[in-house]
VOPAGU-2260 file (C-alpha; in pm, 1 decimal, decimal comma):
REM VOPAGU-2260
SITE   aa  ch    i         X         Y         Z
SITE  MET   A    0   -3887,5    3711,1    -351,2
SITE  ARG   A    1   -3939,0    4015,0    -128,7
SITE  LEU   A    2   -3620,7    4194,4     -20,5
SITE  ILE   A    3   -3567,4    4169,3     356,2
SITE  PRO   A    4   -3494,7    4491,8     552,7
SITE  PRO   A    5   -3125,7    4591,5     568,5
SITE  HIS   A    6   -3104,7    4567,9     947,9
SITE  ILE   A    7   -3239,2    4210,1     933,0
SITE  LEU   A    8   -2983,4    4120,2     666,3
SITE  LEU   A    9   -2710,8    4266,1     888,4
SITE  ILE   A   10   -2817,4    4056,6    1187,7
SITE  ILE   A   11   -2844,1    3737,4     979,2
SITE  THR   A   12   -2500,0    3799,0     827,2
SITE  VAL   A   13   -2338,6    3850,2    1169,2
SITE  ILE   A   14   -2499,0    3531,5    1302,2
SITE  SER   A   15   -2390,2    3329,4     997,1
SITE  LEU   A   16   -2034,1    3458,6    1022,0
SITE  SER   A   17   -2030,3    3363,1    1390,3
SITE  LEU   A   18   -2130,8    2999,4    1331,3
SITE  PRO   A   19   -1769,2    2874,2    1297,0
SITE  ASN   A   20   -1679,2    3053,1    1621,7
SITE  ILE   A   21   -1967,8    2887,0    1803,8
SITE  VAL   A   22   -1887,5    2539,2    1671,4
SITE  LEU   A   23   -1512,7    2574,8    1735,8
SITE  SER   A   24   -1587,5    2683,4    2092,6
SITE  VAL   A   25   -1752,1    2343,2    2138,3
SITE  THR   A   26   -1514,1    2119,2    1941,4
SITE  GLU   A   27   -1177,0    2266,4    2042,4
SITE  PRO   A   28   -1012,2    2212,7    2384,3
SITE  MET   A   29   -1010,0    2559,0    2542,3
SITE  SER   A   30   -1091,1    2729,2    2870,9
SITE  TRP   A   31   -1424,5    2900,6    2937,2
SITE  MET   A   32   -1244,2    3235,5    2907,0
SITE  ALA   A   33   -1109,3    3140,8    2564,6
SITE  ARG   A   34   -1454,2    3019,7    2453,3
SITE  LEU   A   35   -1604,6    3350,7    2560,6
SITE  CYS   A   36   -1335,0    3544,1    2377,1
SITE  ASN   A   37   -1365,9    3325,6    2066,3
SITE  ILE   A   38   -1732,5    3422,9    2030,4
SITE  ILE   A   39   -1770,9    3776,6    2166,8
SITE  LEU   A   40   -1463,8    3940,4    2011,4
SITE  PRO   A   41   -1532,2    3827,7    1651,7
SITE  VAL   A   42   -1904,4    3909,1    1686,7
SITE  SER   A   43   -1815,7    4264,7    1792,2
SITE  ALA   A   44   -1585,1    4297,9    1490,8
SITE  TYR   A   45   -1854,7    4169,6    1251,8
SITE  LEU   A   46   -2111,3    4410,4    1398,0
SITE  LEU   A   47   -1885,6    4714,2    1369,0
SITE  LEU   A   48   -1768,4    4622,0    1018,5
SITE  MET   A   49   -2124,3    4578,9     894,1
SITE  THR   A   50   -2205,0    4941,4     990,3
SITE  LEU   A   51   -1921,0    5091,5     784,6
SITE  LEU   A   52   -2151,9    5130,6     484,9
SITE  ARG   A   53   -2515,6    5237,1     496,1
SITE  ASN   A   54   -2598,7    4996,5     213,4
SITE  THR   A   55   -2595,4    4658,9     387,7
SITE  GLY   A   56   -2594,5    4471,3      56,6
SITE  LYS   A   57   -2267,0    4632,6     -50,1
SITE  MET   A   58   -2114,8    4568,9     292,2
SITE  VAL   A   59   -2202,7    4199,9     277,9
SITE  TRP   A   60   -2018,3    4165,4     -53,9
SITE  ALA   A   61   -1729,0    4369,8      85,4
SITE  MET   A   62   -1698,2    4097,2     351,3
SITE  PHE   A   63   -1723,4    3812,1     100,5
SITE  ILE   A   64   -1382,6    3670,6     198,2
SITE  LEU   A   65   -1510,3    3621,6     555,5
SITE  ILE   A   66   -1823,6    3451,1     422,8
SITE  PHE   A   67   -1613,4    3222,3     202,9
SITE  LEU   A   68   -1387,4    3130,9     496,5
SITE  ALA   A   69   -1687,4    3066,2     721,2
SITE  ALA   A   70   -1837,0    2828,2     462,8
SITE  PHE   A   71   -1499,5    2659,5     411,2
SITE  GLN   A   72   -1456,2    2622,6     788,0
SITE  LEU   A   73   -1799,3    2466,7     837,5
SITE  VAL   A   74   -1736,3    2209,0     562,6
SITE  LEU   A   75   -1403,0    2126,4     726,2
SITE  LEU   A   76   -1570,9    2086,2    1065,0
SITE  TYR   A   77   -1826,8    1853,2     907,5
SITE  LEU   A   78   -1547,9    1647,5     751,4
SITE  PHE   A   79   -1306,5    1626,6    1046,5
SITE  GLY   A   80   -1515,3    1725,7    1347,8
SITE  GLY   A   81   -1268,5    1990,4    1464,0
SITE  SER   A   82    -970,6    2213,7    1384,9
SITE  ILE   A   83    -937,4    2535,2    1186,5
SITE  ILE   A   84    -836,8    2568,4     821,6
SITE  ALA   A   85    -465,2    2486,1     830,2
SITE  VAL   A   86    -186,7    2619,0     608,0
SITE  ASP   A   87    -177,2    2292,5     415,2
SITE  MET   A   88    -550,3    2317,7     342,8
SITE  PHE   A   89    -492,4    2645,2     159,5
SITE  LEU   A   90    -191,6    2503,7     -23,0
SITE  ASN   A   91    -408,8    2208,8    -126,5
SITE  LEU   A   92    -638,1    2455,0    -304,1
SITE  LEU   A   93    -343,5    2553,0    -522,8
SITE  THR   A   94    -206,3    2204,1    -584,4
SITE  THR   A   95    -516,2    1981,3    -604,5
SITE  ASN   A   96    -657,0    1928,9    -952,7
SITE  THR   A   97   -1022,4    1988,5   -1031,0
SITE  GLY   A   98   -1089,1    1617,4   -1068,6
SITE  GLU   A   99    -988,9    1547,1    -709,4
SITE  VAL   A  100   -1188,6    1848,3    -587,6
SITE  SER   A  101   -1504,0    1736,1    -768,1
SITE  GLU   A  102   -1463,5    1381,8    -630,7
SITE  LEU   A  103   -1438,3    1511,9    -275,4
SITE  LEU   A  104   -1718,5    1766,8    -299,6
SITE  SER   A  105   -1954,0    1515,3    -458,7
SITE  SER   A  106   -1900,7    1299,8    -151,7
SITE  LEU   A  107   -1973,8    1588,3      87,3
SITE  ILE   A  108   -2316,3    1675,4     -45,6
SITE  PRO   A  109   -2474,7    1723,7     301,5
SITE  ALA   A  110   -2202,4    1967,8     409,2
SITE  VAL   A  111   -2205,1    2158,1      79,8
SITE  ALA   A  112   -2585,1    2176,3      90,7
SITE  MET   A  113   -2571,3    2303,2     446,9
SITE  VAL   A  114   -2339,9    2596,4     370,5
SITE  ALA   A  115   -2534,1    2669,8      50,7
SITE  VAL   A  116   -2858,7    2698,9     247,0
SITE  ILE   A  117   -2691,9    2927,8     500,8
SITE  TYR   A  118   -2488,8    3161,1     280,7
SITE  LEU   A  119   -2640,9    3171,2     -68,1
SITE  PRO   A  120   -2964,4    3345,2      43,4
SITE  ILE   A  121   -2754,2    3607,8     222,2
SITE  LEU   A  122   -2552,6    3674,8     -93,0
SITE  TYR   A  123   -2870,1    3677,4    -301,5
SITE  PHE   A  124   -3039,6    3944,5     -89,2
SITE  ALA   A  125   -2709,4    4134,7     -65,4
SITE  ILE   A  126   -2666,8    4158,4    -442,8
SITE  ARG   A  127   -3025,1    4279,6    -480,8
SITE  GLY   A  128   -2976,7    4534,4    -206,2
SITE  ALA   A  129   -2646,0    4655,4    -348,3
SITE  PHE   A  130   -2823,3    4783,0    -661,4
SITE  ASP   A  131   -3110,3    4941,2    -468,4
SITE  LYS   A  132   -3027,3    5302,0    -374,5
SITE  SER   A  133   -3299,2    5301,9    -107,8
SITE  TYR   A  134   -3159,9    4989,0      62,3
SITE  ARG   A  135   -2989,2    5175,3     348,0
SITE  LEU   A  136   -2958,9    5133,9     722,7
SITE  ALA   A  137   -3154,8    5391,6     920,4
SITE  ASP   A  138   -2949,3    5615,0    1149,0
SITE  ARG   A  139   -3109,7    5463,9    1459,4
SITE  PHE   A  140   -2996,7    5114,8    1358,0
SITE  ILE   A  141   -2642,3    5229,4    1283,8
SITE  VAL   A  142   -2619,4    5391,1    1627,8
SITE  ARG   A  143   -2770,6    5086,6    1799,8
SITE  PHE   A  144   -2549,1    4832,0    1624,3
SITE  ARG   A  145   -2236,9    5037,7    1692,4
SITE  GLN   A  146   -2330,0    5060,6    2059,2
SITE  TRP   A  147   -2378,3    4684,4    2075,0
SITE  GLY   A  148   -2055,6    4629,4    1883,4
SITE  THR   A  149   -1857,5    4859,1    2111,1
SITE  ALA   A  150   -1995,8    4691,9    2423,6
SITE  CYS   A  151   -1910,5    4345,9    2285,7
SITE  LEU   A  152   -1566,0    4469,4    2183,1
SITE  ALA   A  153   -1494,9    4591,3    2536,3
SITE  LEU   A  154   -1606,4    4260,0    2686,9
SITE  GLY   A  155   -1411,4    4067,9    2422,1
SITE  LEU   A  156   -1090,8    4260,8    2488,2
SITE  ILE   A  157   -1127,4    4196,2    2860,6
SITE  SER   A  158   -1166,3    3823,1    2795,9
SITE  LEU   A  159    -869,5    3834,7    2554,5
SITE  ALA   A  160    -655,2    3999,2    2821,7
SITE  GLY   A  161    -769,1    3732,0    3064,7
SITE  CYS   A  162    -664,6    3457,4    2821,8
SITE  TYR   A  163    -317,3    3602,6    2775,3
SITE  SER   A  164    -265,6    3652,4    3148,4
SITE  THR   A  165    -391,9    3316,4    3274,9
SITE  GLU   A  166    -301,0    3060,9    3005,7
SITE  GLU   A  167     -84,1    2985,5    2704,8
SITE  TYR   A  168    -291,9    3169,1    2446,8
SITE  GLN   A  169    -207,1    3308,6    2104,1
SITE  ALA   A  170    -468,4    3479,6    1889,4
SITE  SER   A  171    -279,1    3357,6    1581,9
SITE  ASP   A  172    -342,9    2999,4    1699,1
SITE  ASP   A  173    -662,6    3012,2    1901,5
SITE  LEU   A  174    -888,5    3294,7    1778,5
SITE  TYR   A  175   -1098,5    3243,9    1463,9
SITE  PRO   A  176   -1075,0    3405,9    1206,0
SITE  VAL   A  177    -742,1    3561,1    1315,1
SITE  ASN   A  178    -577,2    3218,4    1310,8
SITE  VAL   A  179    -711,0    3144,6     961,6
SITE  GLY   A  180    -584,7    3481,3     837,2
SITE  TYR   A  181    -245,1    3402,1     986,6
SITE  ASN   A  182    -244,3    3066,5     805,6
SITE  ILE   A  183    -332,2    3237,7     477,7
SITE  GLY   A  184     -26,1    3458,5     524,2
SITE  LEU   A  185     193,1    3153,0     582,1
SITE  ALA   A  186      45,6    2982,7     276,2
SITE  VAL   A  187     123,0    3287,5      59,8
SITE  GLU   A  188     479,6    3297,7     195,9
SITE  ARG   A  189     535,8    2927,2     122,2
SITE  THR   A  190     386,6    2962,0    -225,6
SITE  CYS   A  191     629,0    3245,4    -303,3
SITE  ARG   A  192     923,5    3043,9    -170,4
SITE  THR   A  193     813,6    2744,6    -378,9
SITE  ALA   A  194     799,6    2961,7    -691,3
SITE  ARG   A  195    1164,0    3061,4    -632,0
SITE  TYR   A  196    1280,8    2702,2    -580,5
SITE  ALA   A  197    1471,0    2678,6    -909,0
SITE  ASP   A  198    1690,8    2970,2    -801,5
SITE  THR   A  199    1731,6    2883,0    -432,7
SITE  SER   A  200    1837,0    2522,2    -508,0
SITE  ALA   A  201    2042,9    2587,6    -822,3
SITE  GLY   A  202    2383,5    2537,1    -661,9
SITE  PHE   A  203    2296,3    2235,2    -449,2
SITE  ILE   A  204    2486,4    1906,2    -493,4
SITE  TYR   A  205    2495,2    1584,0    -292,0
SITE  ASP   A  206    2840,0    1481,4    -417,7
SITE  ALA   A  207    2696,8    1127,0    -428,7
SITE  ARG   A  208    2905,6     835,3    -553,1
SITE  THR   A  209    2844,7     464,2    -604,2
SITE  THR   A  210    3068,1     213,5    -428,0
SITE  HIS   A  211    2969,8     -91,0    -633,9
SITE  PRO   A  212    3170,5    -216,1    -936,1
SITE  ASP   A  213    3058,9    -103,7   -1282,4
SITE  SER   A  214    3015,6    -465,8   -1389,7
SITE  CYS   A  215    2726,0    -515,2   -1145,7
SITE  ARG   A  216    2385,3    -407,8   -1275,9
SITE  GLU   A  217    2170,8    -241,0   -1007,7
SITE  VAL   A  218    1804,4    -147,3   -1013,2
SITE  TYR   A  219    1620,3      40,8    -738,6
SITE  ILE   A  220    1246,1     111,8    -745,1
SITE  LEU   A  221    1096,4     359,1    -499,6
SITE  VAL   A  222     716,3     345,3    -483,8
SITE  ILE   A  223     546,2     646,4    -326,6
SITE  GLY   A  224     202,5     530,5    -215,3
SITE  GLU   A  225    -111,1     733,8    -147,6
SITE  THR   A  226    -330,2     721,0     159,6
SITE  ALA   A  227    -237,8     365,6     252,0
SITE  ARG   A  228    -286,5     305,4     625,3
SITE  ALA   A  229     -72,0      37,6     786,9
SITE  ASP   A  230    -372,9     -48,9    1004,6
SITE  ASN   A  231    -547,5    -187,5     694,8
SITE  PHE   A  232    -259,3    -412,1     584,3
SITE  SER   A  233    -288,3    -774,7     696,3
SITE  LEU   A  234      91,0    -763,0     665,6
SITE  PHE   A  235      79,3    -551,2     983,6
SITE  GLY   A  236    -186,0    -751,8    1166,8
SITE  TYR   A  237    -513,7    -632,7    1013,2
SITE  SER   A  238    -790,3    -892,2    1056,2
SITE  ARG   A  239    -879,7    -894,8     685,4
SITE  ASP   A  240    -644,2   -1056,5     436,2
SITE  THR   A  241    -570,1    -742,5     232,1
SITE  THR   A  242    -206,3    -825,3     146,4
SITE  PRO   A  243    -200,3   -1198,9      65,0
SITE  LEU   A  244      74,9   -1171,8    -199,1
SITE  LEU   A  245     312,7    -950,0      -3,4
SITE  SER   A  246     258,4   -1159,2     309,8
SITE  SER   A  247     383,9   -1467,4     122,8
SITE  THR   A  248     680,5   -1289,1     -41,7
SITE  GLU   A  249    1016,3   -1416,7      82,1
SITE  GLY   A  250    1272,5   -1164,2     194,4
SITE  LEU   A  251    1023,9    -881,8     246,6
SITE  ILE   A  252    1125,6    -638,8     522,8
SITE  THR   A  253     851,2    -440,1     692,9
SITE  TYR   A  254     863,1    -135,1     919,3
SITE  PRO   A  255     563,8    -152,1    1157,2
SITE  LYS   A  256     648,3     167,0    1345,8
SITE  ALA   A  257     675,4     407,9    1052,5
SITE  PHE   A  258     455,3     718,9    1048,2
SITE  THR   A  259     375,4     973,0     780,9
SITE  GLN   A  260     504,0    1323,8     850,0
SITE  SER   A  261     204,3    1499,5     696,9
SITE  ASN   A  262    -152,9    1412,4     601,2
SITE  THR   A  263    -137,6    1611,4     276,0
SITE  THR   A  264       7,5    1489,4     -54,3
SITE  HIS   A  265     176,7    1816,5    -150,6
SITE  LYS   A  266     384,5    1801,2     168,6
SITE  SER   A  267     432,7    1433,8     256,2
SITE  VAL   A  268     542,9    1319,0     -91,2
SITE  PRO   A  269     819,9    1582,0    -128,2
SITE  MET   A  270     950,5    1477,0     213,8
SITE  LEU   A  271     964,9    1117,9      90,6
SITE  LEU   A  272    1155,6    1236,5    -216,7
SITE  SER   A  273    1408,9    1452,1     -31,4
SITE  ALA   A  274    1604,0    1489,9     290,6
SITE  ALA   A  275    1347,7    1734,2     431,6
SITE  SER   A  276    1141,9    1633,4     733,7
SITE  ALA   A  277     859,0    1779,3     939,2
SITE  GLU   A  278    1119,3    1891,0    1193,2
SITE  ASP   A  279    1335,5    2060,4     928,9
SITE  TYR   A  280    1100,7    2129,2     640,4
SITE  ASN   A  281    1257,8    2458,7     529,2
SITE  ARG   A  282    1559,4    2277,2     382,7
SITE  ILE   A  283    1329,0    2169,2      99,7
SITE  TYR   A  284    1352,7    2519,9     -49,8
SITE  ARG   A  285    1730,7    2499,3     -96,1
SITE  GLU   A  286    1798,8    2129,6    -165,5
SITE  LYS   A  287    1725,1    1889,3    -449,5
SITE  GLY   A  288    1562,6    1547,2    -426,8
SITE  ILE   A  289    1677,8    1188,1    -405,4
SITE  ILE   A  290    1663,2    1152,3    -784,7
SITE  THR   A  291    1947,8    1403,9    -817,8
SITE  ALA   A  292    2154,0    1204,3    -566,9
SITE  PHE   A  293    2119,1     891,2    -780,3
SITE  LYS   A  294    2200,5    1084,8   -1097,9
SITE  GLU   A  295    2521,9    1212,6    -939,2
SITE  ALA   A  296    2611,2     851,7    -857,1
SITE  GLY   A  297    2580,9     755,3   -1223,5
SITE  PHE   A  298    2229,0     610,6   -1233,2
SITE  HIS   A  299    1980,6     649,3   -1514,5
SITE  THR   A  300    1670,4     788,3   -1344,0
SITE  SER   A  301    1298,3     770,5   -1426,0
SITE  PHE   A  302     992,6     924,2   -1262,5
SITE  ILE   A  303     638,5     803,9   -1338,6
SITE  SER   A  304     333,8     952,5   -1170,2
SITE  ASN   A  305     -26,9     838,8   -1180,9
SITE  GLN   A  306    -127,0    1187,6   -1066,9
SITE  ARG   A  307    -147,4    1515,2   -1251,9
SITE  PRO   A  308     129,8    1775,6   -1235,4
SITE  ASN   A  309      40,7    2060,4    -998,8
SITE  HIS   A  310     344,6    2293,5    -997,9
SITE  SER   A  311     456,9    2168,0    -656,7
SITE  PHE   A  312     774,1    2006,6    -522,9
SITE  ILE   A  313     647,2    1670,4    -647,3
SITE  ASP   A  314     683,2    1804,2   -1000,5
SITE  PHE   A  315    1018,3    1970,0    -928,4
SITE  PHE   A  316    1173,4    1656,2    -782,2
SITE  GLY   A  317    1016,1    1428,2   -1044,1
SITE  LYS   A  318    1144,8    1636,4   -1333,9
SITE  GLU   A  319    1501,1    1607,7   -1204,3
SITE  ALA   A  320    1492,9    1257,5   -1358,7
SITE  ASP   A  321    1641,7    1171,9   -1697,5
SITE  SER   A  322    1291,5    1072,9   -1807,7
SITE  TRP   A  323     959,1    1156,0   -1644,5
SITE  GLU   A  324     591,9    1102,7   -1724,6
SITE  PHE   A  325     259,0    1204,6   -1569,8
SITE  LEU   A  326      14,2     943,1   -1694,6
SITE  LYS   A  327    -295,6    1163,3   -1668,0
SITE  GLU   A  328    -145,4    1490,2   -1792,0
SITE  GLU   A  329    -312,5    1480,8   -2133,6
SITE  LEU   A  330    -624,4    1290,5   -2027,8
SITE  PRO   A  331    -968,2    1431,2   -1930,6
SITE  GLU   A  332   -1018,9    1518,4   -1563,9
SITE  SER   A  333   -1250,9    1221,0   -1521,8
SITE  ALA   A  334    -993,4     972,5   -1655,2
SITE  ASN   A  335    -913,1     688,7   -1418,0
SITE  VAL   A  336    -580,6     511,8   -1480,0
SITE  PRO   A  337    -510,9     205,6   -1258,8
SITE  ASP   A  338    -171,2     197,5   -1088,4
SITE  GLY   A  339    -109,8    -141,7   -1246,3
SITE  ASP   A  340     -52,4      28,8   -1581,5
SITE  MET   A  341     284,9     143,8   -1448,0
SITE  THR   A  342     417,2    -212,0   -1439,5
SITE  GLY   A  343     440,7    -221,5   -1820,7
SITE  LEU   A  344     628,6     108,8   -1822,9
SITE  VAL   A  345     873,2     -26,9   -1565,9
SITE  LYS   A  346     935,4    -330,9   -1788,0
SITE  LYS   A  347    1018,3    -101,0   -2082,4
SITE  ILE   A  348    1266,6      91,2   -1867,2
SITE  LEU   A  349    1432,2    -228,5   -1747,4
SITE  ASP   A  350    1453,9    -353,0   -2107,0
SITE  GLY   A  351    1654,7     -37,7   -2182,3
SITE  GLY   A  352    1956,6    -213,6   -2035,9
SITE  HIS   A  353    2106,1      65,3   -1822,5
SITE  MET   A  354    2362,9     -75,6   -1582,0
SITE  ARG   A  355    2237,7     147,2   -1302,7
SITE  GLU   A  356    1869,0     227,6   -1286,2
SITE  PHE   A  357    1664,5     424,5   -1032,6
SITE  ILE   A  358    1286,9     436,1   -1085,0
SITE  VAL   A  359    1038,5     638,2    -880,1
SITE  LEU   A  360     667,5     556,4    -907,7
SITE  HIS   A  361     404,9     788,7    -759,4
SITE  THR   A  362      79,4     595,8    -737,8
SITE  TYR   A  363    -281,1     707,0    -691,5
SITE  GLY   A  364    -312,6     428,2    -436,2
SITE  SER   A  365    -609,0     450,9    -200,1
SITE  HIS   A  366    -698,5     808,9    -278,8
SITE  PHE   A  367   -1067,1     895,0    -234,8
SITE  LYS   A  368   -1298,4     782,6    -400,3
SITE  TYR   A  369   -1178,0     441,1    -293,4
SITE  ARG   A  370   -1408,5     237,2    -518,8
SITE  GLU   A  371   -1251,2     395,0    -828,7
SITE  ARG   A  372    -897,2     292,1    -741,5
SITE  TYR   A  373    -915,7     -69,3    -856,8
SITE  PRO   A  374   -1077,6    -293,5   -1121,3
SITE  HIS   A  375   -1408,3    -403,9    -970,6
SITE  ASP   A  376   -1356,0    -765,7   -1068,7
SITE  ILE   A  377   -1087,1    -798,3    -799,4
SITE  ALA   A  378   -1314,3    -673,0    -519,5
SITE  GLU   A  379   -1341,6    -922,0    -235,3
SITE  PHE   A  380   -1503,3    -706,2      31,2
SITE  LEU   A  381   -1869,3    -631,7     -38,1
SITE  PRO   A  382   -2063,3    -409,6     -66,1
SITE  TYR   A  383   -1837,2    -125,9    -176,9
SITE  GLU   A  384   -2054,7      93,1    -403,2
SITE  ALA   A  385   -2129,6     382,8    -164,4
SITE  SER   A  386   -1910,9     691,2    -202,3
SITE  GLU   A  387   -2064,6     967,9      10,0
SITE  ALA   A  388   -1869,3    1031,4     329,3
SITE  THR   A  389   -2152,8     970,4     575,7
SITE  PRO   A  390   -2174,8     750,6     888,7
SITE  ASP   A  391   -2439,0     533,7     722,7
SITE  ASN   A  392   -2189,9     441,6     448,8
SITE  ARG   A  393   -1908,2     351,9     686,4
SITE  CYS   A  394   -1909,7     -23,7     619,2
SITE  SER   A  395   -1923,6      21,0     242,2
SITE  LEU   A  396   -1643,1     280,2     249,5
SITE  ILE   A  397   -1421,7      50,1     456,0
SITE  ASN   A  398   -1487,6    -234,6     211,5
SITE  ALA   A  399   -1394,2     -12,2     -82,6
SITE  TYR   A  400   -1082,3     107,0      96,6
SITE  ASP   A  401    -973,2    -247,7     181,2
SITE  ASN   A  402   -1025,6    -346,5    -182,1
SITE  SER   A  403    -791,1     -63,2    -282,2
SITE  ILE   A  404    -526,2    -202,2     -44,4
SITE  LEU   A  405    -579,6    -545,1    -198,6
SITE  TYR   A  406    -507,3    -390,6    -539,0
SITE  THR   A  407    -196,5    -218,1    -402,0
SITE  ASP   A  408     -81,2    -561,1    -283,5
SITE  ARG   A  409    -118,8    -694,6    -639,1
SITE  PHE   A  410      59,4    -397,8    -790,4
SITE  LEU   A  411     360,6    -413,1    -557,3
SITE  HIS   A  412     385,1    -788,3    -601,8
SITE  SER   A  413     383,0    -744,3    -981,4
SITE  LEU   A  414     680,3    -505,3    -950,9
SITE  ILE   A  415     868,7    -753,9    -734,3
SITE  THR   A  416     796,1   -1028,7    -986,2
SITE  GLU   A  417     916,9    -809,0   -1273,0
SITE  LEU   A  418    1242,3    -739,5   -1090,0
SITE  LYS   A  419    1296,3   -1107,9   -1016,2
SITE  GLU   A  420    1246,6   -1195,7   -1381,3
SITE  SER   A  421    1497,7    -928,3   -1488,0
SITE  ARG   A  422    1764,8   -1119,8   -1292,0
SITE  THR   A  423    1940,9    -807,6   -1167,2
SITE  GLU   A  424    2057,3    -689,8    -826,9
SITE  SER   A  425    1745,0    -501,2    -723,0
């Protein structure tokens, strides 16, 4: 393939880097001044940066991080229709296992193909140009691009000043890629604080005590679900009968106005396992989890997870237990363990005969891909085979999701049945 001229590669690179700015200016609620600033100011920066080296190929690779972020941002926009790459998205990169990543990416083939078509040719021509000593910008192009960049920069700074003077505007929140860079900094800070957790929480105690007599056996099971929406539980009024067993269970108490505090596993699950909340999340770095509270009160504690360890607070809190197990830890990435397998492990723990028992179960629940979360012979909502996240597959995806809720209903009911048969206060 013939190598395109360096000035053409420069222009194509600037346009491709600007695509997230253009799309965000349409999808995000902002004033016309902010939209103008969100496009012109970054474009001026890209133009001026691209003229720092005469060899355009080398300069493209020097800006690889911006290309990566642009591709990441476009995939995110395809998936959610708006919003920049948040702090939790970066933290997910560090805590999500490769199996989950491959499942998600395989279901986003159109978006991945789109960014591949846009950015891979640019990188291909850039790497060829980088090793070609004659692949250099002519002086006239350098002068012209710098003039354009300076003019855009002046107009962008004027629009930025207008944003700050006429509205509530923060570049760290509203200007791409400044806001994404700011979020990367926050993600790095939180990762460092997480790594120091063992030291910062070492002296923490709940001073928890039990008030019940030693002669009374007590068992508590805390099930941490995954991606289960109350809107899809018939228990909460959903039109489909997705929770027939729980709906007929006597003595069940439901909380119809409960909301998750985060839409990411690495953050929401630790909040369910500790006293931390979205309003006071920083306490998580200096306090221990609910398992430690039960241990202080004299309970034997167990933690079982149907997810892989990922060096996050989920692991830290889980490993505070007297016994803990990650069911998939030693299995291949493609291994699919149904949540129902945990019922047998719970029975073994109960047969251990501890007078006070606290068991935490972290399920895989309704995690994407939905159709792989349950034995197919229990599926009642058909068809459910589609897995790509596209509008055309909406009905099939909903069916698969509702089948996963149906399986969750069976699993929770099996735990309740096991507790009833153990004849303990539970």
